Structures are given as structure tokens and as C-alpha cells.
C-alpha positions in Angstrom: -97.8 55.9 -150.4 -96.2 55.9 -146.8 -95.8 58.9 -145.0 -92.3 59.0 -146.0 -92.8 58.9 -149.5 -95.4 61.5 -149.6 -92.9 63.5 -147.5 -90.2 63.3 -150.0 -92.3 63.5 -152.9 -93.8 67.0 -151.0 -90.2 68.3 -150.4 -89.6 67.5 -154.0 -92.2 69.9 -155.4 -91.9 72.3 -152.8 -87.9 72.6 -154.2 -89.0 72.4 -158.0 -90.8 75.8 -157.4 -88.5 77.2 -155.2 -87.8 79.9 -157.7 -91.3 80.7 -158.3 -92.4 80.7 -154.4 -89.5 83.4 -153.9 -90.0 85.4 -156.5 -94.3 85.4 -155.2 -93.3 86.3 -151.7 -90.9 89.3 -153.3 -93.9 90.3 -155.2 -96.3 90.7 -152.3 -93.8 91.7 -149.7 -92.4 94.9 -152.5 -96.6 95.8 -153.0 -97.5 95.9 -149.0 -101.5 96.5 -148.5 -103.3 97.3 -145.4 -105.8 94.7 -143.5 -108.5 94.4 -145.9 -106.9 96.3 -148.9 -105.1 93.2 -150.0 -106.8 92.7 -153.6 -103.6 92.5 -155.1 -101.5 89.8 -152.8 -105.4 87.6 -152.7 -104.8 87.9 -156.8 -101.1 86.9 -156.9 -102.0 84.4 -155.0 -104.9 83.2 -156.4 -103.2 83.1 -159.8 -100.4 80.5 -158.5 -103.4 78.7 -157.3 -105.3 78.5 -160.3 -102.1 77.8 -162.3 -101.7 74.9 -160.3 -105.5 73.3 -161.2 -107.6 74.2 -157.9 -111.1 75.9 -158.2 -111.2 79.7 -157.2 -114.1 81.2 -155.2 -112.8 84.9 -154.2 -115.0 87.4 -151.9 -115.9 84.6 -149.6 -117.4 85.1 -146.3 -118.4 88.6 -148.0 -115.2 90.4 -147.6 -113.7 91.4 -151.2 -109.7 89.8 -150.3 -110.8 86.7 -148.8 -111.0 83.5 -151.1 -111.3 79.7 -151.6 -109.4 77.4 -153.7 -110.3 74.2 -153.0 -109.5 70.3 -154.8 -112.6 68.6 -153.8 -112.2 64.8 -152.1 -113.3 61.9 -154.8 -115.5 61.0 -151.8 -117.0 62.9 -149.1 -116.5 60.4 -146.3 -112.8 61.4 -147.1 -111.0 63.7 -144.8 -110.5 67.7 -145.8 -107.1 69.6 -144.9 -107.0 73.2 -145.4 -104.6 75.4 -145.5 -104.5 79.4 -143.7 -102.3 82.3 -146.2 -102.3 85.3 -144.8 -101.2 88.4 -146.5 -102.0 92.0 -145.0 -98.8 94.1 -144.1 -98.7 97.0 -141.3 -99.1 100.6 -141.4 -95.7 102.4 -142.5 -94.2 99.0 -141.8 -95.4 96.9 -144.7 -94.4 93.2 -144.5 -92.8 93.8 -140.8 -94.1 90.3 -139.5 -93.7 88.6 -143.2 -97.3 87.6 -144.2 -96.0 87.9 -147.6 -93.7 84.4 -146.5 -97.2 83.4 -144.4 -99.1 83.9 -147.9 -97.2 81.8 -149.9 -96.2 79.1 -148.0 -100.0 78.2 -147.2 -100.5 78.3 -151.1 -97.7 76.5 -152.1 -98.0 73.8 -148.9 -102.0 73.4 -150.2 -100.2 73.0 -153.9 -97.8 70.4 -153.2 -100.5 68.2 -151.2 -102.6 68.3 -153.9 -100.5 67.3 -156.1 -98.3 64.1 -153.8 -102.2 62.8 -152.6 -104.6 62.7 -155.3 -108.6 62.8 -154.4 -108.9 59.6 -153.4 -106.8 60.4 -150.4 -108.7 63.0 -149.6 -109.7 66.8 -149.9 -107.6 69.9 -150.2 -108.3 73.6 -149.2 -106.3 76.9 -149.2 -108.3 79.7 -147.6 -107.0 83.0 -148.6 -107.0 85.3 -144.6 -107.2 88.4 -144.9 -107.2 91.2 -142.1 -104.9 89.3 -139.7 -103.2 92.5 -138.1 -106.7 94.3 -137.9 -110.6 93.6 -139.0 -110.4 89.7 -138.1 -110.7 87.9 -141.4 -110.4 84.5 -140.0 -113.1 85.1 -137.4 -115.3 86.5 -139.6 -114.7 84.0 -142.0 -115.3 81.2 -139.0 -118.5 82.9 -138.2 -120.1 82.1 -141.9 -119.4 78.9 -141.3 -116.6 78.6 -143.7 -114.3 76.1 -142.0 -117.2 73.3 -141.4 -116.3 71.2 -143.9 -112.4 71.0 -143.1 -111.2 68.5 -140.8 -108.0 70.0 -139.9 -106.7 73.7 -140.5 -103.0 74.7 -140.7 -100.9 77.7 -141.2 -97.0 78.1 -140.5 -95.3 82.0 -139.0 -91.5 82.5 -139.6 -89.4 81.8 -136.2 -85.5 81.7 -135.8 -86.4 77.6 -135.2 -88.5 75.0 -137.4 -90.9 73.8 -135.0 -94.3 71.7 -135.9 -96.6 73.2 -132.9 -95.8 76.1 -130.3 -97.4 77.2 -127.1 -97.2 81.3 -126.9 -98.2 83.8 -124.5 -100.4 85.7 -127.2 -102.5 81.9 -127.3 -102.8 81.9 -123.3 -105.9 83.4 -121.5 -106.8 83.4 -117.8 -109.5 84.6 -116.1 -109.4 86.3 -112.3 -112.2 87.1 -110.6 -111.8 90.0 -107.7 -114.2 90.0 -104.5 -114.5 92.5 -102.0 -116.2 92.6 -98.8 -118.7 95.8 -98.2 -118.3 97.5 -94.8 -118.9 100.9 -93.2 -115.9 103.0 -94.5 -115.8 105.0 -90.5 -117.2 102.7 -88.5 -115.5 99.5 -89.3 -113.2 100.3 -92.3 -111.3 96.9 -91.0 -113.8 94.7 -91.7 -113.7 95.9 -95.6 -111.7 94.2 -98.3 -111.3 96.1 -101.5 -111.2 94.3 -104.7 -109.6 97.2 -106.4 -106.9 97.1 -104.8 -106.4 93.7 -105.9 -106.5 94.3 -109.0 -104.5 97.3 -109.4 -101.9 95.5 -107.8 -102.1 92.9 -110.1 -102.3 94.8 -112.9 -99.2 96.7 -111.8 -97.1 93.5 -111.5 -98.2 92.2 -114.9 -97.4 95.7 -116.5 
């Protein structure tokens, strides 16, 4: 199967399940749960994945609402691809960040790939990653080695456009080091450099 045939098959499977996936997303949206307390959302996704042939392990990484759904590769040398599902909500707002969509999209992508490419092509895993809004579910899962066996991990986020890759300010890290120069505040203040002044000026410019 070439890449074009695979894309066509994946799209058809998603279209065939569209009504069920939409209903699952709405059910999670109507029943919001806070970070690390997403028991019902996690269970809904687990049931869907089990019904579609995945082997489930619940409560991985010592997180009661985390899970791992696997369709192993026939050969350990073959690549393993994973999809990440989020499903926690915001206090007082519910699913304002559409994690109900993210959760269902990750699970559906895993099912679609599993059904399109058999185990001879590689492994497929769906990770249920709780606590995105608070608690750091993915971080805790990574610290236990949960992602070591996969070659690639992907997820989606709702947007006003379709893009496969995007750079966001939240993903850009900068480090600043402010250096001062000591001097006598009374005898030679002009020789001193106050690093705090530069820090405050920078903060004021950014804020």
C-alpha cells in the first residue's frame, strides 16, 4: 500500500465512524472533569479503543486516569507510532480548550492507522495523557519511561486552519543572563552597572 492509498483508507474509515466519533466528543464535552480526575472521559475513550481491537492498560505511570492502548508490531524492528489524547477540562469553563476533541481525535487516529496498516507495518499506540491543564500528565508519564518504546508521538489541537506543523510562542524558550559591575555607591557610582535595572527594563518591555 502506497502513501496515497493509505491516506484514502484512513479518511474513509474516519468518515465511516464520523457519527460515533462526534457523539463521543459531545459526551465528553457535556461531562467535563478536572485535571487528573478525568475518570469518565478516560473510560469512554478506553471503551472505544477496546471495541476497536486495542489492548488496554489503565492507570499507567501511577496515574489513575492515564491509559495505554496497544496494537503491537509483528516485528520489534518495525517502527512504532503513537497518538496522544487529552481529555481534562478547565475549572468553571469546562472544555473551553476542546480537549474533548483532542481526546477523540487521538483515539480515532490510532484506530484508523491500526485498521489501515497491519502489524507487519509496525506498532500503533494511543496514550491517554491526563492533567494537561494542571498536573503535567505527559511529564509524569515520560519520567516513568512510558514513551521510550515509540519512535514517534503525535497529537492534534483545534485551530482555525489545518496545519501539520506550527511554531508557537509557548514553545520558544529564551534565557537571559544579566551581568552587573560592582562599585562604591558613594565614591564611584558612575563605575557601577546595576543588573537589576536591566532586568526590570526588560520585564517592563515584555509585560
